[in-house]
C-alpha positions, 0 to 999 in steps of 0.5 A: 883229262881234267878238261874233258871232265869239266866239259862233261860236268858243264854239259850235265849242269846244262841238262839239269837246267834244261830239265828243270825248265821243261818241268816248269813249263810242263807244270804250267801247261798242266795247270792251264789245261786243268783250268781250260777243262773246268771252263769247257765244263762250265760252258757246256753246262750253260749251253745245255741250259740255253738249249733247254730254255729255248726248247721250252720257249718254242711253242707249236704256234701257227704263223700269223698269216695262218687263218686256221 
């Protein structure tokens, strides 16, 4: 009987360690996701700025070979 109890205690200890590791991994992934979201927002803003800048630079100018 005592052997079964020790085996169960060992299994519970192993599960506790596994849960702690999973919690650490989950926490690390959440931090990485937050950082990636921040970077995506930053890049989306830069793309928006570039589009606006490109739209401002595009003029309705006839091509050079056009002689009006």
